[in-house]
N, C-alpha and C positions, 0 to 999 in steps of 0.2 A: 504494500500500500504506500502510495506517495502522497504526502500532504504538503501543499504549498501554503505558507503563512504570508499573508499579504496585507497591505494597506498603502494607498497612495500618499498618505500623510506620514511624516516622520515623527519621532519622539513619543510614540504611543506604547512602546515596550514590545514591539513585534518580536525582536530577537529574544527578549526575556521569556516570552511565551514559547518560542521555538525550543529554547534550551530547557525550559520546564517540562515540555512534552518529551523531549529526548531523555531527560533524567527519569521521568516516570516509566518509560518503556524499558530503558536500560536497567533500571532498578529491579524489574521483575524478569530479567533474563532475555529480553527481546534483542535481536540483532538490529541495531539502529545505525543508519547512515544520515549524517547531516550535510546537506549541500548548502554552502554559504554563497549565495548569489549577490550579496551586497558588497560593493567595493570597500565599504568601511571595515569589513572583516570582523565585526563584533562577535558573531557566532563562533568564528574560528578561534579568537583569543579566549572567549568564554569557555571553550572546550579545552583550553590549555595547550593550544597549538601555535607555535611561532616558527617562522622560517621553514615552512613546509617544503619538501623537495619537489612536490608537484602541486598544481592548483587548478581551479576551475577555468581560469582564463586559457590555459594550455589545452584543456579538454575541449572547450568550445571552439578553439582555433583548429583543432585536429579534424573536427567534423566527420567522425567515423563511428560506426556502431561499436558500443562497448568501450569507448575511450575512457569512461569514468572508472571502470573496474580496476585498472592498474594504477590509478592515481589517488587512491584513498590512503589516508594516514590515520593512525590510531590517535584518539583524543588523549589528552593528558590527565583525564580523570582517573582516580585510583579505584582498583577493584575492591577496596575496603568500603567504597561509597556506592558502587553500582555492581550488579551481578555480571554484566557484560559491558566492557568498555566500548563506547560508540566509535565508529569510523567517521572521518571527516573528508569532504571534498573542499579543500581550503580556499578561501578568498585571497585576493591580492589587489592592491590599488590599480594595477594595470587593467583590471576588469572594467573600469569606467570607460576606457578607450575601446574595449571590445564591443560595447553597445553601439558606438558610432560605426564601427566596422561592419556590424551586422546589418545595418541599414543598406549596405551596398550589396547584400546577397538577396537577389530577387526570388530565390527558390527555397533556401533553407534557413531563413532568418528566424522563424518562429519555433522550430522544433529541434534545434541542435542539442539541447539538453536531453530531450526525449530519446534521441538517437544515441547519445553518449551513455545513457543509463541502461541501454539494452543489455540483457544478460546479467545485470547486477542482482546478487542474491542477498536479500535482507528481509526482515519482518516489517520494518517501517523505515521509510525514507522521508525526512523532513527537509523541505526546501525553504530556506529563509530568504525571502525576496527583498530587493531594495525598496525604499519608500517612494515609489513612482510607478507609473504604468508604462514604462519603456519596454524595450525588447528583452531585457533581462527578466523582468517580471512576467512578460508574455511567455517566454521560454519556460519559466517555472510552472505556469498555468497549463501550457500545452503538454508538459511532462506528467502532471499530477492526476491522481484519481479524485482528490478532494481538495477544495480550497477553503481556508478558514480566514476570516477577516478579524484582525485585532484592532481594537479601539480602546479609548479611555473615556470616562464619563465627563466630557467637557463640551462646550458649545461648538468650537471649531472641529474637534475630532469627530463628534457625533454627526455634524453636517456632512462630512465627507463619506460616511458609511454608504449612503444610498448611491453615490457616484461609483464607488468601487464595486458595489454589488451589481449595478447595471453593466459595468464592463466585464465582470466575471460571467454574467449571464450571456453576454454576446459571445464570449469564448466557448461557453457550454453549447450554444447553438452551432457554432462553427465546428465543434468537435463531435457533433451528433449525439450529445449526451454522455460522452465518455468521461467528462468532468462533472462533479457534483459540488454544490455549495454546502459545505458541512455545517456552517453556522458562524456566529459572531462571538468572539471571546472579549468580554469586557475586562480590561486590565487596569490595575491601580485604582480600584474602587476604595476611596477613603471614607471617613465617617462624617464628612462635612455635609451640610444641607445641599450645597451646590452639587456635589458629587452624586448624592442620592437623587436630586431633581433630574439631572441629565441621564442617569441610569434608568429612571422611570420613564423618561421620554423615549429612550431607545427601546425599552420593553414595549411601550405602547405602539411605537412605529413598526417594530420588527418582532412581534411576539413569538413567531414560530422559529426564528433564527437565533435569538440570543441564547447562548448556552449557559445553563445554570449548573454550578455556581460561577459567579464572577471570580476573578483573581484579585484579591484584596491588596491594598497598599501596605506592604510590610518591609521593615528594614532587613529582615532575613533574606528576602529575594534579591535586594540590591547587593547585599554582602556576598551572596553566593556567586553572582555574576562578576563582581569586582575581584573575587579571589579565585576565579576560574574553577569553581567546584559545583557539583550538582546539588540542588536544594535538598535532595534526599540524604546527602552526606553531611549536612550542616547541623551542628549541635548547638542551637541557640533558640531563644524564645521566638515563636512564630514559624520556625522552619517546618515543623511537623504539620501545622495547619496549612501552610502554603503548599507543601508536598501533596497533601490530600486534595487540595483544590486542583492542582495540575493533573493528579490521577483521575479525578472526575471528568475534567475536560478531555483527557485522552480517551476515556471510556465512551464519552459522547461522540467523539470524532471517529474513533477506530474500534468499531464493534468487534471484539474478541481478544483484546489484550487482557489477560486475566490479572486484575488488580486486587490484591488482598483487601478485605474489608478494613476500613480505618475509622470506624464510627467514633472511637474514643477521641479523634482529633477534630471532629466536626462540631462547630458551634451550635447552640440551641437555635431552632427555627425562629423563636420569638425574639431573639437578640438582634441587635443591629447588624451583626455579622452572619445573618442566616444564610443557609445554603440548602439545596435540595440534594437528595441521594444520587447515587451514580446512575448513569444512563446505560443503554445496552452496550454489549461488548462484541468484538469481531475476530474472525479467523486470521491468524498470522499466515503469510503466504510469501512465496518467492516473488520478489518485485521485479517486473520487467518494464523497461522503458517503453512508452507507448507513443506512436506517431499521432 
């Protein structure tokens, strides 16, 4: 299963959600690959990878089936924190120029990543897309089985959700339904009235798409990213609750990743931090790149 994590707006914590999902799957023994399509490379460094010997830019430049398979590197996460260490298709700043070069390819500009992922064996591939709807993000969406939109509860961020959903649906149409819109993850939900207001506005506008629970604003999540560690391996206040939220989001998106029950970490439904139980879960499968 290939999940593209997207939003045209930056600064909403898209990479944080991508890393949280990777941590949830790796924690329960899933073979996870993270494809970092963002030239900023935050997912790459968040996974503890620096100076990778191969990267996504070279893979896209190769433009051949299976190019990604030999270019993966192991994440720097410890096996004390996750059952299986993820693999990474690392980013590089040079990727920003690759997008410009793709515009000159009249035939294969949209599906180079899909072609490169052909033959890749994994239970879950997470594609962290850049904060735009350029050709890099379009490549992520043409390779994916599922798209998930990440936003935060704020006026400008919420306003952009409808636009990215419209664009995802255009790609769904062009791919004949091979891509599905998995939902909207609301990230960094704080306890302020303003955050609650915009969260409720989003629930009202997209009741069938907003994934419950939201990912709440916690210092533990920021600390995990800053220290290049999975949230499931962090021993501090709020880490277990954040890990349970990412587990629930993964269960909603990826039906059959078996996530152990973590009810002891879930806040009471009547509290300001309420959340709903886990959604359906999915078959792990060999992931093949799709045209």
